[in-house]
C-alpha beads as a LAMMPS data file, in Angstrom:
LAMMPS data file: protein, C-alpha beads

152 atoms
151 bonds

1 atom types
1 bond types

-500.0 500.0 xlo xhi
-500.0 500.0 ylo yhi
-500.0 500.0 zlo zhi

Masses

1 110.0

Atoms # bond

1 1 1 -380.928 -390.896 399.059
2 1 1 -379.045 -387.604 399.432
3 1 1 -379.056 -385.785 403.031
4 1 1 -381.241 -383.009 403.490
5 1 1 -379.556 -380.504 405.832
6 1 1 -382.969 -378.217 406.244
7 1 1 -386.424 -378.746 406.612
8 1 1 -387.450 -376.403 403.952
9 1 1 -386.068 -379.187 401.301
10 1 1 -388.799 -381.646 402.647
11 1 1 -391.266 -382.270 399.739
12 1 1 -393.862 -382.742 402.919
13 1 1 -392.772 -379.369 404.668
14 1 1 -393.433 -377.672 401.248
15 1 1 -396.702 -379.193 400.862
16 1 1 -397.735 -378.394 404.115
17 1 1 -396.671 -374.784 403.694
18 1 1 -398.947 -374.887 400.536
19 1 1 -402.150 -376.182 402.742
20 1 1 -401.424 -373.335 405.416
21 1 1 -401.029 -370.408 402.566
22 1 1 -404.522 -371.729 401.219
23 1 1 -406.173 -372.183 404.329
24 1 1 -405.673 -368.689 405.367
25 1 1 -406.381 -367.348 401.676
26 1 1 -409.834 -369.162 401.579
27 1 1 -410.845 -368.304 404.970
28 1 1 -409.489 -364.997 405.567
29 1 1 -413.122 -363.348 405.376
30 1 1 -414.751 -366.111 407.606
31 1 1 -416.206 -364.423 410.785
32 1 1 -416.149 -367.229 412.840
33 1 1 -413.004 -366.471 414.626
34 1 1 -413.143 -369.445 416.879
35 1 1 -413.581 -371.665 413.997
36 1 1 -410.972 -369.976 411.864
37 1 1 -408.602 -369.618 414.883
38 1 1 -408.655 -373.504 414.988
39 1 1 -408.156 -374.514 411.275
40 1 1 -405.437 -372.140 410.910
41 1 1 -403.521 -373.323 413.983
42 1 1 -404.257 -376.873 412.821
43 1 1 -402.624 -376.063 409.310
44 1 1 -399.781 -374.280 410.985
45 1 1 -399.239 -377.118 413.311
46 1 1 -398.652 -379.502 410.633
47 1 1 -395.731 -377.683 409.443
48 1 1 -394.303 -376.619 412.415
49 1 1 -393.859 -379.881 413.858
50 1 1 -392.352 -380.914 410.701
51 1 1 -389.722 -378.414 411.011
52 1 1 -389.271 -378.915 415.031
53 1 1 -388.861 -383.007 414.543
54 1 1 -386.334 -382.098 411.937
55 1 1 -384.345 -380.106 414.135
56 1 1 -384.814 -382.327 417.348
57 1 1 -381.529 -384.790 417.845
58 1 1 -383.008 -388.213 417.754
59 1 1 -384.903 -390.293 414.859
60 1 1 -387.415 -391.275 417.781
61 1 1 -388.175 -387.366 418.256
62 1 1 -388.122 -386.875 414.532
63 1 1 -390.831 -389.508 414.127
64 1 1 -393.112 -388.608 416.976
65 1 1 -393.397 -385.190 415.229
66 1 1 -393.990 -386.125 412.069
67 1 1 -396.797 -388.345 413.519
68 1 1 -397.981 -385.547 415.394
69 1 1 -397.993 -383.296 412.233
70 1 1 -399.982 -386.360 410.389
71 1 1 -402.782 -386.060 413.263
72 1 1 -402.927 -382.137 412.733
73 1 1 -403.299 -382.796 408.948
74 1 1 -406.145 -384.979 409.775
75 1 1 -407.602 -382.544 412.127
76 1 1 -407.605 -379.940 409.166
77 1 1 -409.464 -382.376 406.992
78 1 1 -412.107 -382.775 409.862
79 1 1 -412.306 -378.583 410.329
80 1 1 -412.749 -378.624 406.370
81 1 1 -416.003 -380.582 406.720
82 1 1 -417.358 -378.309 409.203
83 1 1 -416.093 -375.409 406.807
84 1 1 -418.387 -376.914 403.911
85 1 1 -421.192 -377.784 405.945
86 1 1 -421.620 -374.470 407.165
87 1 1 -421.269 -372.709 403.873
88 1 1 -417.580 -371.008 404.796
89 1 1 -416.536 -373.030 401.948
90 1 1 -417.923 -374.109 398.526
91 1 1 -417.389 -377.557 397.212
92 1 1 -414.619 -376.619 394.746
93 1 1 -412.346 -374.935 397.483
94 1 1 -413.146 -377.719 399.928
95 1 1 -412.093 -380.511 397.397
96 1 1 -408.962 -378.586 396.699
97 1 1 -407.969 -377.979 400.296
98 1 1 -409.178 -381.582 401.387
99 1 1 -407.159 -383.015 398.662
100 1 1 -404.072 -380.754 399.662
101 1 1 -404.357 -382.050 403.385
102 1 1 -404.761 -385.728 402.049
103 1 1 -401.683 -385.076 400.423
104 1 1 -399.643 -384.017 403.250
105 1 1 -400.658 -386.999 405.348
106 1 1 -399.699 -389.284 402.476
107 1 1 -396.198 -387.540 402.268
108 1 1 -395.488 -387.414 406.076
109 1 1 -396.542 -391.060 406.234
110 1 1 -394.191 -392.024 403.542
111 1 1 -391.495 -390.064 404.746
112 1 1 -392.091 -391.385 408.360
113 1 1 -391.633 -394.896 406.585
114 1 1 -388.402 -394.183 405.133
115 1 1 -387.167 -392.542 408.419
116 1 1 -388.189 -395.555 409.987
117 1 1 -386.026 -397.799 407.741
118 1 1 -383.008 -395.414 408.340
119 1 1 -383.027 -393.137 405.525
120 1 1 -380.795 -390.202 406.216
121 1 1 -382.435 -387.153 406.457
122 1 1 -380.516 -384.586 408.099
123 1 1 -379.534 -383.369 411.526
124 1 1 -381.779 -386.102 413.557
125 1 1 -379.343 -388.597 412.113
126 1 1 -376.217 -387.179 413.751
127 1 1 -374.157 -389.483 415.859
128 1 1 -374.893 -388.599 419.502
129 1 1 -371.534 -390.124 420.801
130 1 1 -368.548 -388.451 419.724
131 1 1 -365.930 -389.779 417.670
132 1 1 -362.605 -390.739 419.392
133 1 1 -360.591 -387.624 419.329
134 1 1 -357.263 -389.579 418.462
135 1 1 -358.941 -391.176 415.306
136 1 1 -360.125 -387.359 414.577
137 1 1 -356.533 -386.145 414.670
138 1 1 -355.022 -388.890 412.812
139 1 1 -357.517 -388.467 410.078
140 1 1 -356.651 -384.865 409.656
141 1 1 -353.207 -384.560 410.712
142 1 1 -351.733 -388.038 409.574
143 1 1 -353.844 -389.562 406.828
144 1 1 -351.657 -392.298 406.049
145 1 1 -351.323 -393.451 409.493
146 1 1 -355.240 -393.144 409.539
147 1 1 -355.853 -395.358 406.554
148 1 1 -353.577 -398.118 407.762
149 1 1 -355.453 -398.317 410.983
150 1 1 -359.087 -397.295 410.104
151 1 1 -359.572 -398.162 406.394
152 1 1 -360.474 -401.679 405.642

Bonds

1 1 1 2
2 1 2 3
3 1 3 4
4 1 4 5
5 1 5 6
6 1 6 7
7 1 7 8
8 1 8 9
9 1 9 10
10 1 10 11
11 1 11 12
12 1 12 13
13 1 13 14
14 1 14 15
15 1 15 16
16 1 16 17
17 1 17 18
18 1 18 19
19 1 19 20
20 1 20 21
21 1 21 22
22 1 22 23
23 1 23 24
24 1 24 25
25 1 25 26
26 1 26 27
27 1 27 28
28 1 28 29
29 1 29 30
30 1 30 31
31 1 31 32
32 1 32 33
33 1 33 34
34 1 34 35
35 1 35 36
36 1 36 37
37 1 37 38
38 1 38 39
39 1 39 40
40 1 40 41
41 1 41 42
42 1 42 43
43 1 43 44
44 1 44 45
45 1 45 46
46 1 46 47
47 1 47 48
48 1 48 49
49 1 49 50
50 1 50 51
51 1 51 52
52 1 52 53
53 1 53 54
54 1 54 55
55 1 55 56
56 1 56 57
57 1 57 58
58 1 58 59
59 1 59 60
60 1 60 61
61 1 61 62
62 1 62 63
63 1 63 64
64 1 64 65
65 1 65 66
66 1 66 67
67 1 67 68
68 1 68 69
69 1 69 70
70 1 70 71
71 1 71 72
72 1 72 73
73 1 73 74
74 1 74 75
75 1 75 76
76 1 76 77
77 1 77 78
78 1 78 79
79 1 79 80
80 1 80 81
81 1 81 82
82 1 82 83
83 1 83 84
84 1 84 85
85 1 85 86
86 1 86 87
87 1 87 88
88 1 88 89
89 1 89 90
90 1 90 91
91 1 91 92
92 1 92 93
93 1 93 94
94 1 94 95
95 1 95 96
96 1 96 97
97 1 97 98
98 1 98 99
99 1 99 100
100 1 100 101
101 1 101 102
102 1 102 103
103 1 103 104
104 1 104 105
105 1 105 106
106 1 106 107
107 1 107 108
108 1 108 109
109 1 109 110
110 1 110 111
111 1 111 112
112 1 112 113
113 1 113 114
114 1 114 115
115 1 115 116
116 1 116 117
117 1 117 118
118 1 118 119
119 1 119 120
120 1 120 121
121 1 121 122
122 1 122 123
123 1 123 124
124 1 124 125
125 1 125 126
126 1 126 127
127 1 127 128
128 1 128 129
129 1 129 130
130 1 130 131
131 1 131 132
132 1 132 133
133 1 133 134
134 1 134 135
135 1 135 136
136 1 136 137
137 1 137 138
138 1 138 139
139 1 139 140
140 1 140 141
141 1 141 142
142 1 142 143
143 1 143 144
144 1 144 145
145 1 145 146
146 1 146 147
147 1 147 148
148 1 148 149
149 1 149 150
150 1 150 151
151 1 151 152
């Protein structure tokens, strides 16, 4: 798997962004401002937590934020039922958004499983300890010596 250097390249982030866009679009005329605020915040939380987790320093932090994002996708789905039951969304729009939220959850879960198994996905996998400075000097300044000692 290729290393991903920015969260924007993650499929789960792209899908979460799409979910947020359509939640805003379909509920832009909703006059129930408390409800509208709740569902839009939950949708923004999905993509924001994927991004924040990616930018964190460790695998465990990243996983934690992925699961928060997945929980927010579940919250969006619950709020979509409220929107359907109150008539804020018709059945077609509900189904589309609900499927999008389910897809976000599925993608996040799948990606989290890969991260757990050690898949390389970017900055959260950087080494927390620094490499021996002498090793780095040899690698860059004396590659033949480096090869003799470190390439086995």
